[in-house]
N, C-alpha and C positions, 0 to 999 in steps of 0.2 A: 966390794959387792959386785960381783959381774953382773955386766948390762945384760937386759932382757931383750927376749926375741922382739923384732918391732910390732909382731902382732899383739904380744903382751902388751909392749908399751904403750900402741895405740888405743887399746880396749882398755888398761888402765891409768891412762893419763892423769896426772894431779891437777891439771889445771881447772879452774873453775873462773866463768866471767864475772868481776866484779859486781858490786851491787851498785844501783845508781841510775843505772840504762831505764830510759822510759820513751817511749814513741807513741802517737797515736794509733798504728797499726799495731792488733795485738799478736804476740809472739806465738808463734807456731811450735808447740811441743808433741814431737811423734816420739809415741813407744808403745811397746807391749807391756815391757817388765817395768814395773816402780820399784825402784830402790829403798829397801828401810834403813834407818840408821843401826838398828840391832836386830836381835832375835826377839826382844821385849817389844819393839816399835812393831816387828814383823807379826804378834799375836795378838795386839791390841784392836778390839773391835773397833770396825770403821764401816758406818752405817753407808748406804747408797744414798746421799743427802745433797749432791751438787757440791760439796765442799771437801769431801776426802777421797783421798788416793787409794788405791788397792791393785789397780791393774788397768792398761792403756785402755783395754773394752770398755770399762765403766767411766770412764772420762777423763780427761787431762786440762790443764788451763783452759787451754784454746776452749774445747766443747763446750767446759763450764760457763765461760766468758759468752759463747753465741747463745746456749738455754737462757741464761738470764736476760739476754736482750730481747729473744724472741718471747720469753714471758713478758715482757713490758710492753713490746708491740700489743700483744695480744692482752694486755691489761689483766694478765692471770698472776698467780703466785708462784707457780710449778711447771715447770716444762721439761719433757723428753725428747732427746733427738733421737733419730731412727734412721735408716739407708734412704728409705723413698717416700713418697707421699703414700702408695699402697700398703707399705711397713706399718704406717701410722694407722690406716682404717684397720688392717690387722690386729694390732697391739690393743687398739678400742676394743674390737667385738670380743677377741679371745681372753681379754682382760676382765672385761666386766658382765659376759655370757658365759652360763654352767647349762649342762645337760637339763633338758626339759624347759629352757627359758624360749622365749619368743623376741625377736627382734623386728620392728617395724621400719620399712625403707620407702624411702619417696621413689615414685616410678621413674622419676627423669634423674634417678642419682648417677656420681660416677661410674663407668662401666665397669671397673675391677670390684669395686663394692658389691656391684649387684652379681659380678660371678663368684666373690668369695661367698656371698649370702647363699647363692644356689647351690655352689658346688662342695664347699669346705666346712661351713657351719654346720651342714645336716651330718656331716660325719662324726660330729661331737654331739648328737643328739639335741642341736639348736634349731629351733623350726624360724621362720620369717615368713613377713607376707609383704607385698608393695602397696602403699597408699597414693592418694591422689593429695599433692602437698598445697592446691588453692582449694581444698574443700576439709575445714576444719572440724565441721560437726560431722561429716561422715569419717572421718578419722578418731574421733573421740569416740565414736560407735564401735570401732575395731579393738580399741585398749580392753586388755583383760588383766587378771591375776598374772598369767604368764608373761606379760609383757614387762621386759627388765628394760630395755634399750630402744631409743626410737633416734634414729639417723635424721639430721636435717642437713639440706643443703641449699646455700643460697649463693648465686642462682642455679637453677638446675643444669647439670651436665648438657653440652650440645643445645639444646633448646631456649635454653635459659629463662625457664618461667619463674617468676619469683616467687617464694611460698609465703604462705601465711604463717609469719613468724610468730606474731603473736599469738595467734588462736592456735597454733599448734604446741607452743610451748605453755600456755595457760590450761592446755588439755593435760598435757604430761603433769605437770606438779599439781594438778587438783587430783590425779591418781597414782602419783609419786612415782612418776616413771622417769628412768635417766635419759638425759638428751646429751647427743653429740652432733656438733658440726662439723662439715667440711667447708671451713671458712678458707679456702684457697684462692676463690673469687674477691673476698672482702679483703683478705691479707691484712687484716690490722686497721687497714685505713678508712672501708666505705662503714663500718660499724663496729661498736665495742661488742665481741660476742656474749660477754659476760653481764651486759648491761646494756640489752637493746633497747629497752624500755626501764623505768623506773621500777627496779625491783623484779624484772624480767630478764633472764638471763642462761645459757645454757650451762652444763656442767662439764663438759669436756667441748674442747676446740682444738683441730687440728689442721694444718697445713700441708700441701705439698709445697715444701720451701724450694723444690726443683724449679718454680715459677716465679713469682716475683721476689722473693727474699734473694733467690740467686740472681736474676735478672741476666744472664748469661748465656743460657741455655746450654749450660758447661758441667752443670751438677745435678747430680741426683739424691734427694734429702727430705727429711720429712719432720714435724714436730707434734706433740701433743701435750697440750697445755691445760691446767685445771687452776681453780681457786683453791678446793676441796682438800686438805692433807690426806685424808682416808680412802679417798679417790686415785690420788698420787700414788699412793702407797699400794695399794693393787695393780694400778699400772706399771708402778715400779718395779714388783713381783715379777710380771709377766715377763717385762722389758729382759730382766736378766734369764728369765728360761729361754728366751727366743734367741738370747745371743746377739743382739743387735750393737753395731758396733760402726762408727765412723771414719773415712780416712782424715786425718787433719788436713791436709792441704784443700782439701772441698770445704771443710769447715772453715778454713781463713777465706777461701772464696765468696763465701756467704757472708762472713764478717764484713769482706770488703765492701760487699755489696749492698748491704744494711740502709747507709746514710743518704744512699740516692733513693732507696725505694719508695718514699711516697712522692719525689720528684717525678720519678720514671711511671708510677701510677697514674698520676695526675695528666701528665703529658699524653698516655696511651690514651685512657679515658677520654681527653678531648677529640682525639682524632677518630675514636670509633664513633663517638656518639655521631661525629660530621658525617662519617661514611654511611653510616646507619640510615640517618636521616636523607641522604643522598640515594640510598640504594631506594627508598620508599618511592621514588618519584619514576623508577624505571618499569617500563611495561611489561617484562620479563617476569616480574616478580609478584610474587601471590601474599607474601607477608614477611616482614623483617622483624626478627625477634631479637630485641633488647630491652632489657629492665626499664630503661628512661624513655622509651617508647609509649605514648598514651595507650595504643592498642596492642602491645604487648601482653602476653597473660600475665597476669600478676603485677602492673604496672604501678596498683595501688599500695600493695603490700609493700614494694619496694620505696614509694614515695613517705612511708611510716616509717621505716627503719633506715634506710641506706641511700637517702636521695644527696648524702656527700659524695658519693663515689657510684662507678660502675663498669671498672674494670677495661678490660680489653677486647672483649668477645662480641660478636653479635654474630647471626645465622641468617640466614636467607633460603626461603622455600619459593622455589621457583615452578612457575603455573606448570599445572599438571599435561600441558600439550609437550613439555620438554623431557626428553625421556632421560634414564640413566647416561646414556652413550652420550647423548649432548652435553648434560650437566657436565659429565667429567671433560669433555672436551674444552669446556668453558674454563674449569679449572688448570688443564693442562696448557691454555692460552696465556693465562696470568705469568707474567715474568719478574715482577716484584714480590710474590709470594711464592715461597716455598710451601711444599706438598710434605705435611707430616705432622705427627701429634705434638701435644704440648702446646705452651703458648706462654706469654710474658716475657721471653725473649726479644731481642734487639731486631730481629727478621719477623716480617709479617707472614702468615701460614693460610693456608686452606685446606679443607678437606672435605669432601662430600661423603653422605653419610646415607645409608638405607634404615628409617628408623625402625621400620616393623620389626627388626631383629635385638631393638634394645627397649621395648616396653610391651606392659603385660596389660595396662589399662586403656579404655576408649580415649583417644586423642582428641585433644582440644584445638590443634591445629589445622591450617589450610591443608589440602593434600597437594603433593606434590614432593621434589626432592631436595634433601637439605643440603645445604653448605654452610659450614661454620669459619668464619673467619677471626683469626688470631691477630690484631694489629700491634705493629712493633714501633720501632722508634722513627722509621722512614716519612719524609715529610707528606703529610694526607694528600695536598695537591699531587703528588707523584702517584700516589696509590690508588686515588680516584682514577688518573687517566690510566692508569693499566687496567683496572675494573671495566672503564668504559671499552679499551678496546677489545675486551676480553668479553663483554657482550655483544658487541659488534660480530665478532666471530660468531658466537652462539647464534644468533640471528642470521648468519648467512650459513 
C-alpha cells in the first residue's frame, strides 16, 4: 500500500491514548463534530440529557462536567450552560414566556435584564412591569392571570437593596406564578435558592458564571438551573433554538476556579464588610449600601435568608453637595481600583452611576451620586488607604 499524504495521515492517524489515565483537572475535549461508530449509531435517537453526544454545540465531557458541578453548587437537579449572564437571562425569559404573558421585574434589576424587558420582550407580545422588591403586599396586588414569570434579584443591582424574598415567593406560590432568581450575588454560597426557607424556593436560578464561578475576570459564561424536569425541558428546547455554545477552554477555566469559589467569596465578603463599615464614618458620605449594614434597605430580609454571606459589593451615596464632576474625580483619584464593569475578580473596581436612568419607581435612597465598589483580593488595609487618599482629593 502506498504511503498516504501527510495531511491524510494526520487527520486519520490510528493512535488512541490508552485507558487508565486519571487526574484531578478535567480533560478538555474540544470538537464541533462528534464521531459515531457507524450509521446505525448515527441514526440512534439521542436526547439532550447531559449524557449523550450529538454535536459539540450540545455538549462535551468537559461542559457536561461543569454543568453537573454548577447544579450541585446551586442545589439543583438540572443545569444548562450559556455564553454569558445576559444569555442566561434571555434563555429564561424567552423559554418561559409567550405572547400575551406578563413578566414582573424588580425595579433594581440588573440593567441588561431591564433593557431586555423594555426593548426585546414587547417585540414578542410579552408585557412587563417593574415592582418594588421591598413591598411584598404591593407586589402581590400587581399579580394577575397574565403574570407568568417573576424575576427576583438578591441583592439588587448597584444599590443592593435586599428583597423580601420570603414574602415575594409566598405571593407567587399562592398565585401559581413561576419565579426566576438572578443568583449571581449569592453564587450558591449565601443561601440555597431552592430552599431559602423550609418549603420555600425558586423555580429557576441563574448565574453569571463570569463573576464568582470564574473568579479571574477573564471568562464570560452563564448558567440556568432547575429542580423541575418539565421546566428544564422547556428551557432546554429554547436553548437549542438559540444555538448557545461554549468554548471548552473557557469551560476549563471555570472548572479550575470552582474549588476556590467559597474561599474567595468569604475573603472578599470579609474585606467588603470592613470597608463598607469604615465608609460609614466618612463625612462625605450620605449613605452606605450593603445588605449586612443595619441601615441599608432590606437588611432585615437579608438576615432572614442570607446572613451566611454578603458577596463583594457595596455602594456609597455621596452627599448632594458633591457634583458629578467631583465624584468622577474621586474615582479617577483611586489607584488600586480599576474603573470598569463586572465584579468578583481579583482586582477591585469602582464605577459611578446616575441612578435616574435606571429606576422607574420612587427611590428609597438618600439623594446624591452613587459609586459602586467591587472588592477584589487586595489587602483591605491597602484598599482603605487608597479610598482615604481619594476622599482627601475629593475634599480638596
